[in-house]
mmCIF entry with sequence, helices, sheets and N, C-alpha, C, O atoms, coordinates in Angstrom:
data_MODEL
# 
_entry.id   MODEL 
# 
_entity.id                         1 
_entity.type                       polymer 
_entity.pdbx_number_of_molecules   1 
# 
_entity_poly.entity_id                      1 
_entity_poly.type                           'polypeptide(L)' 
_entity_poly.nstd_linkage                   no 
_entity_poly.nstd_monomer                   no 
_entity_poly.pdbx_seq_one_letter_code       MGIWRQLAEYLYIKKKDPKAPTTTWIKYMHGINRISIFMFLAAILFIIIRALFFHRH 
_entity_poly.pdbx_seq_one_letter_code_can   MGIWRQLAEYLYIKKKDPKAPTTTWIKYMHGINRISIFMFLAAILFIIIRALFFHRH 
_entity_poly.pdbx_strand_id                 A 
# 
loop_
_entity_poly_seq.entity_id 
_entity_poly_seq.num 
_entity_poly_seq.mon_id 
_entity_poly_seq.hetero 
1 1  MET n 
1 2  GLY n 
1 3  ILE n 
1 4  TRP n 
1 5  ARG n 
1 6  GLN n 
1 7  LEU n 
1 8  ALA n 
1 9  GLU n 
1 10 TYR n 
1 11 LEU n 
1 12 TYR n 
1 13 ILE n 
1 14 LYS n 
1 15 LYS n 
1 16 LYS n 
1 17 ASP n 
1 18 PRO n 
1 19 LYS n 
1 20 ALA n 
1 21 PRO n 
1 22 THR n 
1 23 THR n 
1 24 THR n 
1 25 TRP n 
1 26 ILE n 
1 27 LYS n 
1 28 TYR n 
1 29 MET n 
1 30 HIS n 
1 31 GLY n 
1 32 ILE n 
1 33 ASN n 
1 34 ARG n 
1 35 ILE n 
1 36 SER n 
1 37 ILE n 
1 38 PHE n 
1 39 MET n 
1 40 PHE n 
1 41 LEU n 
1 42 ALA n 
1 43 ALA n 
1 44 ILE n 
1 45 LEU n 
1 46 PHE n 
1 47 ILE n 
1 48 ILE n 
1 49 ILE n 
1 50 ARG n 
1 51 ALA n 
1 52 LEU n 
1 53 PHE n 
1 54 PHE n 
1 55 HIS n 
1 56 ARG n 
1 57 HIS n 
# 
_struct_asym.id          A 
_struct_asym.entity_id   1 
# 
loop_
_struct_conf.conf_type_id 
_struct_conf.id 
_struct_conf.pdbx_PDB_helix_id 
_struct_conf.beg_label_comp_id 
_struct_conf.beg_label_asym_id 
_struct_conf.beg_label_seq_id 
_struct_conf.pdbx_beg_PDB_ins_code 
_struct_conf.end_label_comp_id 
_struct_conf.end_label_asym_id 
_struct_conf.end_label_seq_id 
_struct_conf.pdbx_end_PDB_ins_code 
_struct_conf.beg_auth_comp_id 
_struct_conf.beg_auth_asym_id 
_struct_conf.beg_auth_seq_id 
_struct_conf.end_auth_comp_id 
_struct_conf.end_auth_asym_id 
_struct_conf.end_auth_seq_id 
_struct_conf.pdbx_PDB_helix_class 
_struct_conf.details 
_struct_conf.pdbx_PDB_helix_length 
HELX_P HELX_P1 AA1 ILE A 3  ? TYR A 10 ? ILE A 3  TYR A 10 1 ? 8  
HELX_P HELX_P2 AA2 THR A 24 ? PHE A 53 ? THR A 24 PHE A 53 1 ? 30 
# 
_struct_conf_type.id          HELX_P 
_struct_conf_type.criteria    ? 
_struct_conf_type.reference   ? 
# 
loop_
_atom_site.group_PDB 
_atom_site.id 
_atom_site.type_symbol 
_atom_site.label_atom_id 
_atom_site.label_alt_id 
_atom_site.label_comp_id 
_atom_site.label_asym_id 
_atom_site.label_entity_id 
_atom_site.label_seq_id 
_atom_site.pdbx_PDB_ins_code 
_atom_site.Cartn_x 
_atom_site.Cartn_y 
_atom_site.Cartn_z 
_atom_site.occupancy 
_atom_site.B_iso_or_equiv 
_atom_site.pdbx_formal_charge 
_atom_site.auth_seq_id 
_atom_site.auth_comp_id 
_atom_site.auth_asym_id 
_atom_site.auth_atom_id 
_atom_site.pdbx_PDB_model_num 
ATOM 1   N N  . MET A 1 1  ? 85.081  88.492  114.934 1.00 0.00 ? 1  MET A N  1 
ATOM 2   C CA . MET A 1 1  ? 84.723  89.770  115.066 1.00 0.00 ? 1  MET A CA 1 
ATOM 3   C C  . MET A 1 1  ? 84.642  90.293  113.583 1.00 0.00 ? 1  MET A C  1 
ATOM 4   O O  . MET A 1 1  ? 85.476  90.074  112.704 1.00 0.00 ? 1  MET A O  1 
ATOM 5   N N  . GLY A 1 2  ? 83.509  91.008  113.474 1.00 0.00 ? 2  GLY A N  1 
ATOM 6   C CA . GLY A 1 2  ? 83.222  91.690  112.074 1.00 0.00 ? 2  GLY A CA 1 
ATOM 7   C C  . GLY A 1 2  ? 84.120  92.932  111.878 1.00 0.00 ? 2  GLY A C  1 
ATOM 8   O O  . GLY A 1 2  ? 84.578  93.523  112.856 1.00 0.00 ? 2  GLY A O  1 
ATOM 9   N N  . ILE A 1 3  ? 84.348  93.291  110.725 1.00 0.00 ? 3  ILE A N  1 
ATOM 10  C CA . ILE A 1 3  ? 85.120  94.431  110.519 1.00 0.00 ? 3  ILE A CA 1 
ATOM 11  C C  . ILE A 1 3  ? 84.447  95.577  110.884 1.00 0.00 ? 3  ILE A C  1 
ATOM 12  O O  . ILE A 1 3  ? 85.181  96.492  111.258 1.00 0.00 ? 3  ILE A O  1 
ATOM 13  N N  . TRP A 1 4  ? 83.061  95.828  110.885 1.00 0.00 ? 4  TRP A N  1 
ATOM 14  C CA . TRP A 1 4  ? 82.394  96.984  111.256 1.00 0.00 ? 4  TRP A CA 1 
ATOM 15  C C  . TRP A 1 4  ? 82.375  97.189  112.720 1.00 0.00 ? 4  TRP A C  1 
ATOM 16  O O  . TRP A 1 4  ? 82.403  98.328  113.185 1.00 0.00 ? 4  TRP A O  1 
ATOM 17  N N  . ARG A 1 5  ? 82.328  96.117  113.478 1.00 0.00 ? 5  ARG A N  1 
ATOM 18  C CA . ARG A 1 5  ? 82.490  96.124  115.093 1.00 0.00 ? 5  ARG A CA 1 
ATOM 19  C C  . ARG A 1 5  ? 83.829  96.485  115.287 1.00 0.00 ? 5  ARG A C  1 
ATOM 20  O O  . ARG A 1 5  ? 84.020  97.340  116.152 1.00 0.00 ? 5  ARG A O  1 
ATOM 21  N N  . GLN A 1 6  ? 84.840  96.024  114.671 1.00 0.00 ? 6  GLN A N  1 
ATOM 22  C CA . GLN A 1 6  ? 86.227  96.416  115.099 1.00 0.00 ? 6  GLN A CA 1 
ATOM 23  C C  . GLN A 1 6  ? 86.428  97.879  114.758 1.00 0.00 ? 6  GLN A C  1 
ATOM 24  O O  . GLN A 1 6  ? 87.085  98.606  115.503 1.00 0.00 ? 6  GLN A O  1 
ATOM 25  N N  . LEU A 1 7  ? 85.856  98.332  113.610 1.00 0.00 ? 7  LEU A N  1 
ATOM 26  C CA . LEU A 1 7  ? 86.061  99.804  113.254 1.00 0.00 ? 7  LEU A CA 1 
ATOM 27  C C  . LEU A 1 7  ? 85.352  100.633 114.313 1.00 0.00 ? 7  LEU A C  1 
ATOM 28  O O  . LEU A 1 7  ? 85.861  101.678 114.716 1.00 0.00 ? 7  LEU A O  1 
ATOM 29  N N  . ALA A 1 8  ? 84.195  100.190 114.767 1.00 0.00 ? 8  ALA A N  1 
ATOM 30  C CA . ALA A 1 8  ? 83.509  100.970 115.670 1.00 0.00 ? 8  ALA A CA 1 
ATOM 31  C C  . ALA A 1 8  ? 84.211  101.033 117.202 1.00 0.00 ? 8  ALA A C  1 
ATOM 32  O O  . ALA A 1 8  ? 84.168  102.018 117.938 1.00 0.00 ? 8  ALA A O  1 
ATOM 33  N N  . GLU A 1 9  ? 84.800  99.884  117.475 1.00 0.00 ? 9  GLU A N  1 
ATOM 34  C CA . GLU A 1 9  ? 85.672  99.899  118.669 1.00 0.00 ? 9  GLU A CA 1 
ATOM 35  C C  . GLU A 1 9  ? 86.832  100.839 118.499 1.00 0.00 ? 9  GLU A C  1 
ATOM 36  O O  . GLU A 1 9  ? 87.156  101.548 119.452 1.00 0.00 ? 9  GLU A O  1 
ATOM 37  N N  . TYR A 1 10 ? 87.519  100.904 117.299 1.00 0.00 ? 10 TYR A N  1 
ATOM 38  C CA . TYR A 1 10 ? 88.702  101.711 117.114 1.00 0.00 ? 10 TYR A CA 1 
ATOM 39  C C  . TYR A 1 10 ? 88.311  103.245 117.279 1.00 0.00 ? 10 TYR A C  1 
ATOM 40  O O  . TYR A 1 10 ? 89.096  104.072 117.743 1.00 0.00 ? 10 TYR A O  1 
ATOM 41  N N  . LEU A 1 11 ? 87.061  103.534 116.868 1.00 0.00 ? 11 LEU A N  1 
ATOM 42  C CA . LEU A 1 11 ? 86.614  104.965 116.885 1.00 0.00 ? 11 LEU A CA 1 
ATOM 43  C C  . LEU A 1 11 ? 85.810  105.349 118.047 1.00 0.00 ? 11 LEU A C  1 
ATOM 44  O O  . LEU A 1 11 ? 85.153  106.390 118.084 1.00 0.00 ? 11 LEU A O  1 
ATOM 45  N N  . TYR A 1 12 ? 85.882  104.377 119.125 1.00 0.00 ? 12 TYR A N  1 
ATOM 46  C CA . TYR A 1 12 ? 85.223  104.585 120.340 1.00 0.00 ? 12 TYR A CA 1 
ATOM 47  C C  . TYR A 1 12 ? 83.578  104.704 120.153 1.00 0.00 ? 12 TYR A C  1 
ATOM 48  O O  . TYR A 1 12 ? 82.903  105.361 120.946 1.00 0.00 ? 12 TYR A O  1 
ATOM 49  N N  . ILE A 1 13 ? 83.045  104.053 119.103 1.00 0.00 ? 13 ILE A N  1 
ATOM 50  C CA . ILE A 1 13 ? 81.630  104.094 119.009 1.00 0.00 ? 13 ILE A CA 1 
ATOM 51  C C  . ILE A 1 13 ? 80.955  103.013 119.703 1.00 0.00 ? 13 ILE A C  1 
ATOM 52  O O  . ILE A 1 13 ? 79.827  103.176 120.167 1.00 0.00 ? 13 ILE A O  1 
ATOM 53  N N  . LYS A 1 14 ? 81.627  101.848 119.805 1.00 0.00 ? 14 LYS A N  1 
ATOM 54  C CA . LYS A 1 14 ? 81.223  100.628 120.483 1.00 0.00 ? 14 LYS A CA 1 
ATOM 55  C C  . LYS A 1 14 ? 82.146  100.260 121.655 1.00 0.00 ? 14 LYS A C  1 
ATOM 56  O O  . LYS A 1 14 ? 83.351  100.490 121.563 1.00 0.00 ? 14 LYS A O  1 
ATOM 57  N N  . LYS A 1 15 ? 81.642  99.722  122.703 1.00 0.00 ? 15 LYS A N  1 
ATOM 58  C CA . LYS A 1 15 ? 82.540  99.182  123.866 1.00 0.00 ? 15 LYS A CA 1 
ATOM 59  C C  . LYS A 1 15 ? 83.317  97.936  123.418 1.00 0.00 ? 15 LYS A C  1 
ATOM 60  O O  . LYS A 1 15 ? 82.837  97.044  122.719 1.00 0.00 ? 15 LYS A O  1 
ATOM 61  N N  . LYS A 1 16 ? 84.545  97.972  123.886 1.00 0.00 ? 16 LYS A N  1 
ATOM 62  C CA . LYS A 1 16 ? 85.273  96.735  123.579 1.00 0.00 ? 16 LYS A CA 1 
ATOM 63  C C  . LYS A 1 16 ? 84.676  95.430  124.180 1.00 0.00 ? 16 LYS A C  1 
ATOM 64  O O  . LYS A 1 16 ? 83.905  95.498  125.137 1.00 0.00 ? 16 LYS A O  1 
ATOM 65  N N  . ASP A 1 17 ? 85.017  94.287  123.646 1.00 0.00 ? 17 ASP A N  1 
ATOM 66  C CA . ASP A 1 17 ? 84.649  93.045  124.012 1.00 0.00 ? 17 ASP A CA 1 
ATOM 67  C C  . ASP A 1 17 ? 85.323  92.617  125.320 1.00 0.00 ? 17 ASP A C  1 
ATOM 68  O O  . ASP A 1 17 ? 86.525  92.359  125.252 1.00 0.00 ? 17 ASP A O  1 
ATOM 69  N N  . PRO A 1 18 ? 84.698  92.508  126.509 1.00 0.00 ? 18 PRO A N  1 
ATOM 70  C CA . PRO A 1 18 ? 85.345  92.262  127.643 1.00 0.00 ? 18 PRO A CA 1 
ATOM 71  C C  . PRO A 1 18 ? 86.099  90.801  127.653 1.00 0.00 ? 18 PRO A C  1 
ATOM 72  O O  . PRO A 1 18 ? 87.013  90.594  128.451 1.00 0.00 ? 18 PRO A O  1 
ATOM 73  N N  . LYS A 1 19 ? 85.712  89.917  126.828 1.00 0.00 ? 19 LYS A N  1 
ATOM 74  C CA . LYS A 1 19 ? 86.448  88.715  126.793 1.00 0.00 ? 19 LYS A CA 1 
ATOM 75  C C  . LYS A 1 19 ? 87.739  88.721  125.911 1.00 0.00 ? 19 LYS A C  1 
ATOM 76  O O  . LYS A 1 19 ? 88.563  87.809  125.970 1.00 0.00 ? 19 LYS A O  1 
ATOM 77  N N  . ALA A 1 20 ? 87.857  89.740  125.139 1.00 0.00 ? 20 ALA A N  1 
ATOM 78  C CA . ALA A 1 20 ? 89.042  89.818  124.285 1.00 0.00 ? 20 ALA A CA 1 
ATOM 79  C C  . ALA A 1 20 ? 90.347  89.930  125.119 1.00 0.00 ? 20 ALA A C  1 
ATOM 80  O O  . ALA A 1 20 ? 90.368  90.579  126.165 1.00 0.00 ? 20 ALA A O  1 
ATOM 81  N N  . PRO A 1 21 ? 91.331  89.343  124.677 1.00 0.00 ? 21 PRO A N  1 
ATOM 82  C CA . PRO A 1 21 ? 92.706  89.513  125.554 1.00 0.00 ? 21 PRO A CA 1 
ATOM 83  C C  . PRO A 1 21 ? 93.288  90.949  125.273 1.00 0.00 ? 21 PRO A C  1 
ATOM 84  O O  . PRO A 1 21 ? 93.282  91.525  124.185 1.00 0.00 ? 21 PRO A O  1 
ATOM 85  N N  . THR A 1 22 ? 93.757  91.382  126.384 1.00 0.00 ? 22 THR A N  1 
ATOM 86  C CA . THR A 1 22 ? 94.373  92.767  126.324 1.00 0.00 ? 22 THR A CA 1 
ATOM 87  C C  . THR A 1 22 ? 95.809  92.634  126.665 1.00 0.00 ? 22 THR A C  1 
ATOM 88  O O  . THR A 1 22 ? 96.114  92.211  127.780 1.00 0.00 ? 22 THR A O  1 
ATOM 89  N N  . THR A 1 23 ? 96.757  92.973  125.764 1.00 0.00 ? 23 THR A N  1 
ATOM 90  C CA . THR A 1 23 ? 98.104  93.046  125.974 1.00 0.00 ? 23 THR A CA 1 
ATOM 91  C C  . THR A 1 23 ? 98.702  94.346  125.604 1.00 0.00 ? 23 THR A C  1 
ATOM 92  O O  . THR A 1 23 ? 98.002  95.075  124.902 1.00 0.00 ? 23 THR A O  1 
ATOM 93  N N  . THR A 1 24 ? 99.818  94.744  125.936 1.00 0.00 ? 24 THR A N  1 
ATOM 94  C CA . THR A 1 24 ? 100.395 96.013  125.533 1.00 0.00 ? 24 THR A CA 1 
ATOM 95  C C  . THR A 1 24 ? 100.554 96.037  123.982 1.00 0.00 ? 24 THR A C  1 
ATOM 96  O O  . THR A 1 24 ? 100.356 97.099  123.392 1.00 0.00 ? 24 THR A O  1 
ATOM 97  N N  . TRP A 1 25 ? 100.882 94.975  123.332 1.00 0.00 ? 25 TRP A N  1 
ATOM 98  C CA . TRP A 1 25 ? 100.988 95.010  121.882 1.00 0.00 ? 25 TRP A CA 1 
ATOM 99  C C  . TRP A 1 25 ? 99.687  95.257  121.169 1.00 0.00 ? 25 TRP A C  1 
ATOM 100 O O  . TRP A 1 25 ? 99.646  95.920  120.133 1.00 0.00 ? 25 TRP A O  1 
ATOM 101 N N  . ILE A 1 26 ? 98.711  94.766  121.683 1.00 0.00 ? 26 ILE A N  1 
ATOM 102 C CA . ILE A 1 26 ? 97.363  94.883  121.036 1.00 0.00 ? 26 ILE A CA 1 
ATOM 103 C C  . ILE A 1 26 ? 96.964  96.280  121.217 1.00 0.00 ? 26 ILE A C  1 
ATOM 104 O O  . ILE A 1 26 ? 96.447  96.855  120.259 1.00 0.00 ? 26 ILE A O  1 
ATOM 105 N N  . LYS A 1 27 ? 97.147  96.935  122.385 1.00 0.00 ? 27 LYS A N  1 
ATOM 106 C CA . LYS A 1 27 ? 96.792  98.305  122.566 1.00 0.00 ? 27 LYS A CA 1 
ATOM 107 C C  . LYS A 1 27 ? 97.634  99.214  121.704 1.00 0.00 ? 27 LYS A C  1 
ATOM 108 O O  . LYS A 1 27 ? 97.106  100.249 121.296 1.00 0.00 ? 27 LYS A O  1 
ATOM 109 N N  . TYR A 1 28 ? 99.036  98.912  121.341 1.00 0.00 ? 28 TYR A N  1 
ATOM 110 C CA . TYR A 1 28 ? 99.808  99.630  120.445 1.00 0.00 ? 28 TYR A CA 1 
ATOM 111 C C  . TYR A 1 28 ? 99.089  99.547  119.008 1.00 0.00 ? 28 TYR A C  1 
ATOM 112 O O  . TYR A 1 28 ? 98.811  100.537 118.331 1.00 0.00 ? 28 TYR A O  1 
ATOM 113 N N  . MET A 1 29 ? 98.841  98.263  118.662 1.00 0.00 ? 29 MET A N  1 
ATOM 114 C CA . MET A 1 29 ? 98.258  98.056  117.262 1.00 0.00 ? 29 MET A CA 1 
ATOM 115 C C  . MET A 1 29 ? 96.898  98.760  117.047 1.00 0.00 ? 29 MET A C  1 
ATOM 116 O O  . MET A 1 29 ? 96.617  99.284  115.970 1.00 0.00 ? 29 MET A O  1 
ATOM 117 N N  . HIS A 1 30 ? 96.046  98.753  118.137 1.00 0.00 ? 30 HIS A N  1 
ATOM 118 C CA . HIS A 1 30 ? 94.754  99.527  118.037 1.00 0.00 ? 30 HIS A CA 1 
ATOM 119 C C  . HIS A 1 30 ? 94.990  100.962 117.975 1.00 0.00 ? 30 HIS A C  1 
ATOM 120 O O  . HIS A 1 30 ? 94.254  101.642 117.260 1.00 0.00 ? 30 HIS A O  1 
ATOM 121 N N  . GLY A 1 31 ? 95.943  101.508 118.646 1.00 0.00 ? 31 GLY A N  1 
ATOM 122 C CA . GLY A 1 31 ? 96.266  102.910 118.588 1.00 0.00 ? 31 GLY A CA 1 
ATOM 123 C C  . GLY A 1 31 ? 96.819  103.358 117.369 1.00 0.00 ? 31 GLY A C  1 
ATOM 124 O O  . GLY A 1 31 ? 96.513  104.485 116.981 1.00 0.00 ? 31 GLY A O  1 
ATOM 125 N N  . ILE A 1 32 ? 97.665  102.580 116.634 1.00 0.00 ? 32 ILE A N  1 
ATOM 126 C CA . ILE A 1 32 ? 98.234  102.807 115.364 1.00 0.00 ? 32 ILE A CA 1 
ATOM 127 C C  . ILE A 1 32 ? 97.009  102.789 114.345 1.00 0.00 ? 32 ILE A C  1 
ATOM 128 O O  . ILE A 1 32 ? 96.847  103.688 113.520 1.00 0.00 ? 32 ILE A O  1 
ATOM 129 N N  . ASN A 1 33 ? 96.193  101.733 114.463 1.00 0.00 ? 33 ASN A N  1 
ATOM 130 C CA . ASN A 1 33 ? 95.135  101.635 113.500 1.00 0.00 ? 33 ASN A CA 1 
ATOM 131 C C  . ASN A 1 33 ? 94.174  102.881 113.643 1.00 0.00 ? 33 ASN A C  1 
ATOM 132 O O  . ASN A 1 33 ? 93.680  103.408 112.646 1.00 0.00 ? 33 ASN A O  1 
ATOM 133 N N  . ARG A 1 34 ? 93.938  103.316 114.891 1.00 0.00 ? 34 ARG A N  1 
ATOM 134 C CA . ARG A 1 34 ? 92.991  104.364 115.084 1.00 0.00 ? 34 ARG A CA 1 
ATOM 135 C C  . ARG A 1 34 ? 93.605  105.637 114.314 1.00 0.00 ? 34 ARG A C  1 
ATOM 136 O O  . ARG A 1 34 ? 92.902  106.303 113.555 1.00 0.00 ? 34 ARG A O  1 
ATOM 137 N N  . ILE A 1 35 ? 94.926  105.927 114.548 1.00 0.00 ? 35 ILE A N  1 
ATOM 138 C CA . ILE A 1 35 ? 95.537  107.003 113.977 1.00 0.00 ? 35 ILE A CA 1 
ATOM 139 C C  . ILE A 1 35 ? 95.450  106.909 112.375 1.00 0.00 ? 35 ILE A C  1 
ATOM 140 O O  . ILE A 1 35 ? 95.167  107.916 111.726 1.00 0.00 ? 35 ILE A O  1 
ATOM 141 N N  . SER A 1 36 ? 95.678  105.782 111.810 1.00 0.00 ? 36 SER A N  1 
ATOM 142 C CA . SER A 1 36 ? 95.547  105.677 110.345 1.00 0.00 ? 36 SER A CA 1 
ATOM 143 C C  . SER A 1 36 ? 94.124  105.844 109.748 1.00 0.00 ? 36 SER A C  1 
ATOM 144 O O  . SER A 1 36 ? 93.939  106.323 108.629 1.00 0.00 ? 36 SER A O  1 
ATOM 145 N N  . ILE A 1 37 ? 93.164  105.432 110.541 1.00 0.00 ? 37 ILE A N  1 
ATOM 146 C CA . ILE A 1 37 ? 91.776  105.622 110.172 1.00 0.00 ? 37 ILE A CA 1 
ATOM 147 C C  . ILE A 1 37 ? 91.555  107.153 110.248 1.00 0.00 ? 37 ILE A C  1 
ATOM 148 O O  . ILE A 1 37 ? 91.075  107.730 109.273 1.00 0.00 ? 37 ILE A O  1 
ATOM 149 N N  . PHE A 1 38 ? 91.866  107.788 111.297 1.00 0.00 ? 38 PHE A N  1 
ATOM 150 C CA . PHE A 1 38 ? 91.501  109.344 111.331 1.00 0.00 ? 38 PHE A CA 1 
ATOM 151 C C  . PHE A 1 38 ? 92.274  109.997 110.136 1.00 0.00 ? 38 PHE A C  1 
ATOM 152 O O  . PHE A 1 38 ? 91.681  110.812 109.431 1.00 0.00 ? 38 PHE A O  1 
ATOM 153 N N  . MET A 1 39 ? 93.512  109.683 109.896 1.00 0.00 ? 39 MET A N  1 
ATOM 154 C CA . MET A 1 39 ? 94.362  110.279 108.893 1.00 0.00 ? 39 MET A CA 1 
ATOM 155 C C  . MET A 1 39 ? 93.632  109.944 107.453 1.00 0.00 ? 39 MET A C  1 
ATOM 156 O O  . MET A 1 39 ? 93.535  110.846 106.622 1.00 0.00 ? 39 MET A O  1 
ATOM 157 N N  . PHE A 1 40 ? 93.219  108.874 107.230 1.00 0.00 ? 40 PHE A N  1 
ATOM 158 C CA . PHE A 1 40 ? 92.513  108.488 105.975 1.00 0.00 ? 40 PHE A CA 1 
ATOM 159 C C  . PHE A 1 40 ? 91.253  109.249 105.830 1.00 0.00 ? 40 PHE A C  1 
ATOM 160 O O  . PHE A 1 40 ? 90.986  109.761 104.743 1.00 0.00 ? 40 PHE A O  1 
ATOM 161 N N  . LEU A 1 41 ? 90.401  109.369 106.918 1.00 0.00 ? 41 LEU A N  1 
ATOM 162 C CA . LEU A 1 41 ? 89.196  110.120 106.791 1.00 0.00 ? 41 LEU A CA 1 
ATOM 163 C C  . LEU A 1 41 ? 89.474  111.635 106.592 1.00 0.00 ? 41 LEU A C  1 
ATOM 164 O O  . LEU A 1 41 ? 88.801  112.335 105.835 1.00 0.00 ? 41 LEU A O  1 
ATOM 165 N N  . ALA A 1 42 ? 90.489  112.071 107.310 1.00 0.00 ? 42 ALA A N  1 
ATOM 166 C CA . ALA A 1 42 ? 90.802  113.595 107.002 1.00 0.00 ? 42 ALA A CA 1 
ATOM 167 C C  . ALA A 1 42 ? 91.341  113.751 105.539 1.00 0.00 ? 42 ALA A C  1 
ATOM 168 O O  . ALA A 1 42 ? 91.102  114.784 104.915 1.00 0.00 ? 42 ALA A O  1 
ATOM 169 N N  . ALA A 1 43 ? 92.031  112.778 105.018 1.00 0.00 ? 43 ALA A N  1 
ATOM 170 C CA . ALA A 1 43 ? 92.515  112.977 103.605 1.00 0.00 ? 43 ALA A CA 1 
ATOM 171 C C  . ALA A 1 43 ? 91.310  112.977 102.667 1.00 0.00 ? 43 ALA A C  1 
ATOM 172 O O  . ALA A 1 43 ? 91.242  113.799 101.754 1.00 0.00 ? 43 ALA A O  1 
ATOM 173 N N  . ILE A 1 44 ? 90.317  112.024 102.889 1.00 0.00 ? 44 ILE A N  1 
ATOM 174 C CA . ILE A 1 44 ? 89.205  112.026 102.088 1.00 0.00 ? 44 ILE A CA 1 
ATOM 175 C C  . ILE A 1 44 ? 88.409  113.285 102.147 1.00 0.00 ? 44 ILE A C  1 
ATOM 176 O O  . ILE A 1 44 ? 87.899  113.771 101.137 1.00 0.00 ? 44 ILE A O  1 
ATOM 177 N N  . LEU A 1 45 ? 88.311  113.782 103.277 1.00 0.00 ? 45 LEU A N  1 
ATOM 178 C CA . LEU A 1 45 ? 87.514  114.987 103.549 1.00 0.00 ? 45 LEU A CA 1 
ATOM 179 C C  . LEU A 1 45 ? 88.146  116.202 102.796 1.00 0.00 ? 45 LEU A C  1 
ATOM 180 O O  . LEU A 1 45 ? 87.459  117.033 102.203 1.00 0.00 ? 45 LEU A O  1 
ATOM 181 N N  . PHE A 1 46 ? 89.620  116.245 102.872 1.00 0.00 ? 46 PHE A N  1 
ATOM 182 C CA . PHE A 1 46 ? 90.277  117.225 102.300 1.00 0.00 ? 46 PHE A CA 1 
ATOM 183 C C  . PHE A 1 46 ? 90.183  117.225 100.780 1.00 0.00 ? 46 PHE A C  1 
ATOM 184 O O  . PHE A 1 46 ? 90.149  118.271 100.132 1.00 0.00 ? 46 PHE A O  1 
ATOM 185 N N  . ILE A 1 47 ? 90.141  116.006 100.235 1.00 0.00 ? 47 ILE A N  1 
ATOM 186 C CA . ILE A 1 47 ? 90.109  115.741 98.758  1.00 0.00 ? 47 ILE A CA 1 
ATOM 187 C C  . ILE A 1 47 ? 88.752  116.254 98.374  1.00 0.00 ? 47 ILE A C  1 
ATOM 188 O O  . ILE A 1 47 ? 88.642  116.987 97.391  1.00 0.00 ? 47 ILE A O  1 
ATOM 189 N N  . ILE A 1 48 ? 87.639  115.884 99.149  1.00 0.00 ? 48 ILE A N  1 
ATOM 190 C CA . ILE A 1 48 ? 86.209  116.192 98.779  1.00 0.00 ? 48 ILE A CA 1 
ATOM 191 C C  . ILE A 1 48 ? 86.015  117.691 98.804  1.00 0.00 ? 48 ILE A C  1 
ATOM 192 O O  . ILE A 1 48 ? 85.281  118.247 97.987  1.00 0.00 ? 48 ILE A O  1 
ATOM 193 N N  . ILE A 1 49 ? 86.646  118.316 99.704  1.00 0.00 ? 49 ILE A N  1 
ATOM 194 C CA . ILE A 1 49 ? 86.373  119.801 99.941  1.00 0.00 ? 49 ILE A CA 1 
ATOM 195 C C  . ILE A 1 49 ? 87.187  120.525 98.867  1.00 0.00 ? 49 ILE A C  1 
ATOM 196 O O  . ILE A 1 49 ? 86.742  121.536 98.325  1.00 0.00 ? 49 ILE A O  1 
ATOM 197 N N  . ARG A 1 50 ? 88.315  120.035 98.576  1.00 0.00 ? 50 ARG A N  1 
ATOM 198 C CA . ARG A 1 50 ? 89.156  120.678 97.458  1.00 0.00 ? 50 ARG A CA 1 
ATOM 199 C C  . ARG A 1 50 ? 88.495  120.478 96.099  1.00 0.00 ? 50 ARG A C  1 
ATOM 200 O O  . ARG A 1 50 ? 88.613  121.354 95.242  1.00 0.00 ? 50 ARG A O  1 
ATOM 201 N N  . ALA A 1 51 ? 87.813  119.376 95.868  1.00 0.00 ? 51 ALA A N  1 
ATOM 202 C CA . ALA A 1 51 ? 87.139  119.089 94.532  1.00 0.00 ? 51 ALA A CA 1 
ATOM 203 C C  . ALA A 1 51 ? 85.995  119.958 94.539  1.00 0.00 ? 51 ALA A C  1 
ATOM 204 O O  . ALA A 1 51 ? 85.741  120.522 93.475  1.00 0.00 ? 51 ALA A O  1 
ATOM 205 N N  . LEU A 1 52 ? 85.247  120.178 95.542  1.00 0.00 ? 52 LEU A N  1 
ATOM 206 C CA . LEU A 1 52 ? 83.984  120.867 95.403  1.00 0.00 ? 52 LEU A CA 1 
ATOM 207 C C  . LEU A 1 52 ? 84.181  122.355 95.481  1.00 0.00 ? 52 LEU A C  1 
ATOM 208 O O  . LEU A 1 52 ? 83.381  123.044 94.850  1.00 0.00 ? 52 LEU A O  1 
ATOM 209 N N  . PHE A 1 53 ? 85.161  122.966 96.186  1.00 0.00 ? 53 PHE A N  1 
ATOM 210 C CA . PHE A 1 53 ? 85.242  124.391 96.276  1.00 0.00 ? 53 PHE A CA 1 
ATOM 211 C C  . PHE A 1 53 ? 86.495  125.064 95.603  1.00 0.00 ? 53 PHE A C  1 
ATOM 212 O O  . PHE A 1 53 ? 86.587  126.282 95.454  1.00 0.00 ? 53 PHE A O  1 
ATOM 213 N N  . PHE A 1 54 ? 87.425  124.180 95.221  1.00 0.00 ? 54 PHE A N  1 
ATOM 214 C CA . PHE A 1 54 ? 88.652  124.851 94.745  1.00 0.00 ? 54 PHE A CA 1 
ATOM 215 C C  . PHE A 1 54 ? 89.086  124.196 93.361  1.00 0.00 ? 54 PHE A C  1 
ATOM 216 O O  . PHE A 1 54 ? 90.270  124.042 93.061  1.00 0.00 ? 54 PHE A O  1 
ATOM 217 N N  . HIS A 1 55 ? 88.016  123.821 92.537  1.00 0.00 ? 55 HIS A N  1 
ATOM 218 C CA . HIS A 1 55 ? 88.260  123.171 91.253  1.00 0.00 ? 55 HIS A CA 1 
ATOM 219 C C  . HIS A 1 55 ? 88.588  124.301 90.164  1.00 0.00 ? 55 HIS A C  1 
ATOM 220 O O  . HIS A 1 55 ? 88.015  125.386 90.261  1.00 0.00 ? 55 HIS A O  1 
ATOM 221 N N  . ARG A 1 56 ? 89.369  124.097 89.279  1.00 0.00 ? 56 ARG A N  1 
ATOM 222 C CA . ARG A 1 56 ? 89.635  124.995 88.241  1.00 0.00 ? 56 ARG A CA 1 
ATOM 223 C C  . ARG A 1 56 ? 88.897  124.539 86.993  1.00 0.00 ? 56 ARG A C  1 
ATOM 224 O O  . ARG A 1 56 ? 88.784  123.372 86.618  1.00 0.00 ? 56 ARG A O  1 
ATOM 225 N N  . HIS A 1 57 ? 88.351  125.758 86.331  1.00 0.00 ? 57 HIS A N  1 
ATOM 226 C CA . HIS A 1 57 ? 87.553  125.405 85.079  1.00 0.00 ? 57 HIS A CA 1 
ATOM 227 C C  . HIS A 1 57 ? 88.412  125.402 83.977  1.00 0.00 ? 57 HIS A C  1 
ATOM 228 O O  . HIS A 1 57 ? 87.977  125.141 82.856  1.00 0.00 ? 57 HIS A O  1 
# 
């Protein structure tokens, strides 16, 4: 499985592979990965907004 497909599955852009095994631990791992991706994207967005609008001269 490619990294872009896996990322798309975490963000609910692409449907999960029906052949992939599903266990409780994999669900927990995917949930934690999804939270970390959203936090990373929020931090990047915050840094960009702060750099564009609140920079000091």
